[in-house]
Phi, psi and omega in degrees: 000350179307318181294325175295318179296322178295321179294315182291325179295333180273009188261023173291139185302325184293326183280335179274323186270080177270181181297322179299312184287328179296319177295321180294323178293313190285328186298315177298331182284353172296331178302300177305318178302316179293318179300319181296327178304331182260358179223066181296341186291345176250023185300316184294318178299316183296320178300318178297318179292320174303314182301312182291327180291320180294318180297321179289326175300309184294319178296320181297312181301322181283323188283327185304308175303326181294313182293326185298322179298321177292316182294317179297318184297328180268010178080015179269083179209165184210174176253146182275105182294336180287347177252016182299136183092355178243164181300329180292339181287345176263002181275135178274125185248129180300141181250168174063032183276003169297343181291334174295316176299317183296320180296313181297316181298312184294325181293317178294323179293328179295312177300323185293348175299336179293341179292336186237024179300331183262010181223086188298332178291316181286328177296322180297314179300319182294313179292328176296320179297315182293324179295317180294318179297317180298320177304313182293329176292316175302315179300313184295323179290320177299320176302312181301319183278328187243350181058061186287154182294160183299327186295333177281339175288341177267332181278311187299321176300329176293326174291316181298335183283340188306305181306319179295315182295321182289322179282351186292129181236025185268190180285158179230032178233164173239150181264129183265146176302144181301326181291331175288320180295324182293336179291322185230063184303331180273347179251327186246149170245167180299323180253118180257112180285126180257336182059236181297328180301326177297321176293323176297317178299317178295321178299316180296320179297316178302310182296317176300311180297324179300327182260342186292318181295322183291324180288318182273075185210178174122348179244150179307123173083356187292311182301309182286330183291315180295321180298318179295319177298309181300319178299318178297317177302316178297320178296315177301313180302313182295324177299311184296315183291321178296329184279334186253336180249091181297327180295319183257017185297322184296328176290322181287328177291319176301316177297326176296321180292334180278322186275331184301304176301329178297314177298323178297311183290324177294317178298322178294326178291322181295333175307319184261352187249350171303152174298134350286125190287134175260358174212155169254141184284330181072173179292344175305310184285316189296324179286319176301316182296307183301317181292318183295316178298317178294320175298323179296317180292319183288315181291336176271003179060040172225045182297335177284317173300327180306322181298335175292326176290343183255016180310308178303321178293320175300311179300317180291325175299313183291328182284326180279000000 
């Protein structure tokens, strides 16, 4: 157990958060900052989101070393196969530390209910989103502890998606390009109503995203790093759309409130998960991240645009 103690002792935030890591964290955040410059009408909302994101970041950085001691004590640790043959390959690294991100995120989400106390419809959507995310955190941690078969990882996300799909109040149509409509003017309209098929599409998006981050993994910082970048991209998209689309602003603000704490907790995890990693994120984090990103896209009513942010994961899925 001495190697575990060595690993945990190196997990102080000050030793991990050097200038290199700080630059990596801050560079993607220039995007939301620049986007906000052109959309000052949502400045106050953005300031609240930044405050909660910074808080979740700091709490996650502090909580992970504490949680690492408990996971090691229960035998939840592993070896880094990418360092095999080196001294680092013999070090026992705490696993499943995505549970720390999940705890902090859900705590922030519970506090976030105060944002929608005067709007029952939005509060329903917000709580449905949190319930689906909570279900996937539980499933991920159970998988880390029991190593459940892949077939259940495909079925259970469908069950976890039900609260979100039931609470969904958005459109169920797609807009067709004008040149396609011109080919069949008597059969097609600009807006093609899909009805139930749109819900099937959203279900497939949720199941795919829950497993996409998990498939595209295996290197120090890869799971959390790709999720961090996608989360920042979602934030930029929401800022731009909320500033320009006054009619759909409330949905993009809801998505912002969901993605902000996620970015904060993921950045806190990356402090400990960058190479050389002192913790492993486990399926707890990958399933939590996938569901959270999918929820942000669906609640923001841009689930089709969301797939553009997942192009590397889609290519990896097709290749594998």
